[in-house]
C-alpha positions, -999 to +999 in steps of 0.1 A: -072-764+065-057-735+084-054-716+049-090-721+042-101-709+076-080-678+071-095-672+037-129-674+053-124-650+080-101-622+065-129-604+046-152-601+077-123-591+098-114-563+075-149-552+074-151-551+111-117-532+113-131-506+086-164-503+104-147-496+139-124-470+122-157-453+107-176-454+140-146-439+159-143-412+132-181-406+136-178-403+173-150-379+172-162-357+145-202-357+148-215-374+178-192-362+204-194-324+193-232-327+193-234-340+228-210-312+236-234-287+221-264-301+236-246-301+271-231-265+264-198-277+262-186-254+232-161-229+246-127-239+231-093-227+247-084-209+215-116-187+218-105-175+254-084-142+257-073-120+286-079-082+289-045-068+294-026-034+293-013-025+259-012+001+232-038+009+206-025+026+173-051+040+148-032+040+114-039+054+079-029+030+053-027+034+015-007+026-015+013+048-039+042+049-065+076+064-058+083+094-080+112+120-079+102+152-062+117+172-089+106+160-125+111+189-150+100+186-185+125+206-208+112+222-239+120+251-264+101+283-265+105+286-303+098+257-327+129+246-346+155+219-355+179+204-332+214+213-344+234+199-316+229+178-283+255+182-256+243+157-231+233+122-229+208+101-208+222+097-173+242+128-172+242+149-142+238+187-150+238+220-133+212+246-136+224+270-164+243+242-182+240+238-221+219+210-231+213+216-268+213+241-299+182+247-316+179+265-351+144+283-351+123+276-381+103+248-398+132+240-421+169+245-426+163+272-452+147+297-427+174+320-417+171+324-379+200+328-355+205+294-335+195+295-299+209+275-268+186+255-247+199+258-210+192+235-181+165+252-157+177+231-127+201+208-114+193+170-122+198+138-140+191+137-178+162+113-184+143+105-216+109+118-221+079+096-215+072+076-246+041+087-264+011+065-274+026+058-308+060+047-293+041+026-267+023+005-295+056-004-310+077-034-303+106-026-278+133-033-306+115-005-327+111+020-299+133+052-297+151+047-265+174+077-267+174+114-265+162+133-297+191+136-322+204+165-343+179+170-370+150+164-350+122+190-351+110+201-317+074+220-314+080+249-294+056+271-270+062+302-252+031+298-227+024+261-222+049+235-222+023+209-224+017+218-261+055+217-269+078+187-276+096+173-247+132+173-254+144+158-222+136+156-184+156+167-153+150+144-125+163+150-090+162+117-071+179+127-038+144+133-023+114+110-035+078+115-030+047+093-028+017+110-040-015+098-023-052+109-032-072+106-001-110+113+007-125+142+025-129+120+058-092+109+055-077+142+047-092+157+081-071+132+101-038+140+083-014+168+093+016+181+077+049+167+095+031+134+105+057+105+103+052+076+079+065+042+073+070+031+037+072-005+028+085-012-009+065-042-021+089-056-042+115-060-014+090-082+006+075-081+039+107-089+057+122-055+047+125-028+072+099+000+067+115+032+054+110+064+074+092+091+057+070+122+064+041+142+052+053+174+035+022+186+016-017+183+020-040+200-006-069+222+004-092+211-022-101+181-042-077+177-072-076+155-104-041+143-111-026+146-144+006+129-159+027+142-133+014+120-106-012+094-113-047+094-128-067+097-095-089+122-076-091+135-041-070+155-017-033+154-028-011+143+002+028+140-006+048+117+016+083+126+012+109+098+013+147+108+016+167+084-007+200+085+011+220+055+003+190+034-005+185+021-040+149+029-045+138+029-081+114+054-096+078+038-103+080+010-077+048+003-056+047+009-018+026+004+011+023+037+033+014+036+068+008+068+090+000+066+128-029+089+134-036+083+172-019+064+198-027+054+234-005+034+257-009+015+289-045+011+284-067-018+289-072-037+255-089-066+240-086-080+204-113-064+182-128-099+173-139-102+213-161-071+208-197-075+198-219-044+191-257-041+189-279-010+187-251+013+195-239-006+226-207-026+231-205-060+246-182-089+256-188-124+268-169-128+301-157-164+305-167-175+340-148-210+337-159-243+328-182-238+298-201-206+311-199-171+299-219-141+306-228-112+282-215-079+297-219-043+285-187-025+281-175+011+272-149+016+246-124+044+236-098+041+208-101+012+184-079+000+155-084-029+130-071-053+156-073-039+190-099-020+211-095+002+242-118-009+271-128+021+295-155+004+316-171-027+324-141-050+324-111-055+346-076-063+338-069-099+338-106-108+332-111-133+302-134-129+273-145-148+243-135-141+206-163-162+195-201-165+203-211-192+229-234-220+216-271-206+217-262-169+212-273-153+182-260-120+170 
């Protein structure tokens, strides 16, 4: 008898429990917020911030690739055949040191006196960049070494770009990050400005590396193979290598502080509302009331705005529009 009774009532009871849960969820998530809106109870605690003294920093940000400040392409003036190579990749050489012996001429039967190729500067011996034909090959088939004796080098007396690259001399004691910036950006930058460099591969927890601007071009340039395939005003950010293991070719985020003001009244940038050239905030008056107030502003960054008038320290403003306001 009891079992039959329970069998009869469990389904209606389960339905009532589910219906109560649905009604509760509807009240919490739909009806109650609607009533709050109709009453004007729409100001959430997380939308209230306080105007406080702080620092505003305007920063220039860009991305760039780390390169060696010195990266010299070594070529031969006359065309000829390599007879001897005196260095290997990774060797540290001094200016004037013998690198190779070249026999001028198109073949071994041309009777020209061999000439020595000397190092034009101090640096580490590095293989030349692979040409397009090498890049199309599988890694196992690529020539990953310096040119060997018997290799023909095309020479040039006036333009090294037309000559065969024998090797490169790279000095990694000082690294540079080339940036190509717009006309508006270049006017904000000055030689000597400090910069922070974040090596992307090290992760966001790694400490930024100190650097500085050492060169700013005075005209728009289009880069070649030396830096990157970009166009704009060339800005070089110099990064001393010191004891840090920074590899050539790694990508970086570069941040350069342009202007800074300390101990000024600030609000978050999302608390500022602008219309027709004027700036406004919504002062929080307590309860669920706010008042639109015109203010004057000074320096502004992506996250912080300096307030120069219309607001006092300690006053609270909203970071979201009050209900009923349209912008």
